[in-house]
Structure formats: C-alpha cells, structure tokens
C-alpha positions in Angstrom: 0.0 0.0 0.0 1.4 3.4 -0.9 -1.1 5.7 0.8 -4.2 5.4 2.9 -6.8 8.1 3.0 -9.6 8.6 5.5 -12.7 10.6 4.6 -15.3 12.0 6.9 -17.8 14.3 5.3 -15.9 16.9 3.4 -12.6 16.3 5.4 -9.9 13.9 4.5 -6.5 12.9 5.7 -3.5 10.6 5.2 -3.0 7.7 7.7 -0.1 6.1 5.8 2.0 7.7 3.1 4.9 6.3 1.2 8.3 7.7 2.2 11.3 8.0 0.0 14.7 7.5 1.5 17.2 4.8 2.3 15.8 1.3 2.0 16.2 -0.7 5.3 15.8 -4.4 6.0 12.1 -5.0 6.9 11.9 -6.6 10.4 8.8 -8.8 10.7 9.2 -9.0 14.4 8.2 -5.3 14.7 4.9 -6.0 12.9 1.6 -6.6 14.5 -0.1 -9.4 12.6 -3.9 -9.2 12.6 -7.0 -10.1 10.6 -8.6 -7.5 8.2 -11.4 -7.2 10.8 -9.0 -6.5 13.6 -7.1 -3.9 11.4 -10.4 -2.2 10.6 -11.4 -2.1 14.3 -8.0 -0.6 15.2 -8.3 2.1 12.5 -11.8 3.0 13.8 -10.7 3.0 17.4 -7.6 5.2 16.5 -9.7 7.7 14.4 -12.3 8.1 17.2 -9.9 8.8 20.1 -10.8 11.9 22.0 -8.5 15.0 21.6 -7.0 14.4 25.0 -5.0 11.5 23.5 -3.5 13.7 20.7 -0.3 14.7 22.5 0.2 11.1 23.9 -0.2 9.7 20.4 2.1 12.3 18.8 4.8 11.8 21.4 4.8 8.0 21.0 4.6 8.1 17.2 7.5 10.7 17.0 9.7 8.4 19.0 8.9 5.3 17.0 9.4 7.1 13.7 12.9 8.3 14.5 15.7 5.7 14.2 18.7 7.8 15.4 17.7 8.6 19.0 19.6 7.5 22.0 18.0 4.5 23.8 17.7 6.7 26.9 15.8 9.3 24.9 13.4 6.7 23.5 12.9 5.2 26.9 12.1 8.6 28.5 9.7 9.7 25.8 7.8 6.4 25.7 7.6 6.3 29.5 6.2 9.9 29.3 3.7 8.7 26.7 2.6 5.9 29.0 2.3 8.3 31.9 0.2 10.6 29.7 -2.0 7.8 28.5 -2.6 6.7 32.2 -3.3 10.4 33.1 -5.8 10.8 30.2 -7.6 7.5 31.1 -7.6 7.9 35.0 -9.5 10.4 37.0 -8.0 11.9 40.1 -10.8 13.0 42.4 -11.4 16.7 43.0 -11.3 16.0 46.8 -7.7 14.9 46.5 -6.8 18.0 44.6 -8.7 20.2 47.1 -7.0 18.5 50.0 -3.5 19.0 48.4 -4.4 22.7 47.7 -5.2 23.3 51.3 -2.1 21.5 52.5 0.0 23.7 50.1 -1.5 26.9 51.5 -0.8 25.7 55.1 2.7 24.8 54.0 3.2 28.2 52.4 2.1 30.0 55.6 4.5 27.9 57.6 7.4 28.5 55.2 6.7 32.3 55.1 7.1 32.4 58.8 10.6 30.8 58.6 13.8 32.7 57.7 14.4 30.8 54.5 15.7 31.7 51.1 12.6 32.6 48.8 13.9 30.3 46.1 14.0 27.4 48.6 10.5 28.2 49.8 9.3 28.1 46.2 11.0 24.8 45.4 9.4 23.2 48.5 5.8 24.5 47.5 6.3 23.5 43.9 7.3 20.0 45.0 3.9 19.6 46.6 2.0 20.4 43.3 2.2 16.7 42.2 2.5 15.0 45.6 -0.9 13.4 45.1 -0.1 12.0 41.6 0.5 8.3 41.2 4.1 7.2 40.7 5.3 5.8 37.5 5.3 2.3 39.1 1.6 2.8 40.1 0.7 4.0 36.6 2.4 1.0 34.9 0.7 -1.4 37.3 -2.7 0.2 36.4 -2.0 -0.1 32.7 -0.9 -3.7 33.0 -4.1 -4.5 35.0 -6.1 -3.0 32.1 -4.5 -5.4 29.6 -5.7 -9.0 29.4 -3.3 -11.7 30.6 -3.0 -13.3 27.0 -2.1 -9.9 25.5 0.5 -9.2 28.1 2.0 -12.7 27.5 2.0 -12.0 23.8 3.9 -8.8 24.4 6.3 -10.7 26.6 5.4 -8.6 29.7 5.3 -10.2 33.2 4.2 -7.2 35.4 6.0 -8.4 38.4 9.3 -8.3 36.5 8.5 -5.6 34.0 7.6 -2.7 36.4 10.7 -3.0 38.6 12.9 -3.2 35.5 11.4 0.1 34.3 11.4 2.0 37.6 14.4 0.5 39.2 12.9 -2.0 41.7 10.3 0.4 43.1 7.1 -1.4 44.2 3.8 0.1 42.7 2.2 0.3 46.1 
C-alpha cells in the first residue's frame, strides 16, 4: 500500500503515506499481525480517540518514527507517553486536589514564617504540586491490569518483573 486516506464528510487525511529515503531491511518481528477485521477495528478506534489523546499519540509516534535517537531518549519519551495515557484514562478525584491545595496553602504559611531563602520556599511549595499524583510504578501497574493476561503474555510482559525493570525496583504500592 502506498497511501491510505480517510474521509469523513468533506474532510480527509493521510494515515499512511509512502516515504522516500534509504531502504532498510524489513523486520517482521516489529509488525503486528492481525486479521482485516482487527485492522479495521484498530483504525476505527484510533480515528475516534478523544482529543485528550493527541499529545500522547504524537509523542509515542514521533519516538517510534525516529531511528537515530539514543536508547535513553526513546525510553524517557515512551515512559512519558505511557504516563500521559494513564493520566488521560484515569480520573483523580477533585477532593484529593482540594486537600492538596489546602495543604500547600498551610505549608506556604509555615514557610513564610521561617527565615528561609525565597527560592527554597518556592521549590518546596512546587514539589507539593504533584504529591498526590500516582508514581510511574503505580501508573504502569494500572495499565498492566487493564490489559488481558493473554495480551500481556503476547507482548512478553510479566508485570512483576517488567515494572521493577522500568522504575528500578520500586514497588507500585
């Protein structure tokens, strides 16, 4: 296939377009084999994703398209994409945010009463902004729980080994 177009009403767009450049060996291990029905369902699902997934999708696809990135750069960008996906699919309750906001205000009052450098006070307050967010280990555990056991096995992922290998032995709890 050279090009794939999608049409919706008067709008259209490319999903796949032929690229010119150096010819590389095609690695079948990097392909996802599926039936035509599965492919159609995947395209429908992808094209119907809410806008909140655009940045996550763009980040992941940019990393996967570039071949000359350092392994560490690829890892960090893909980890960030996973975190963004988890953030977009998980709701943090408003009560948690309200509680943290109250705690930050109380902390600010306490810090203002201390003879500390203003920059240090600001760093301490800023560190509290994300204190209620799940850790990367917790996010990965949540994502692994959302994937069926056969799919995880097909991807070669054993969550008990995978998560510590990504976050350095940190437990998701």
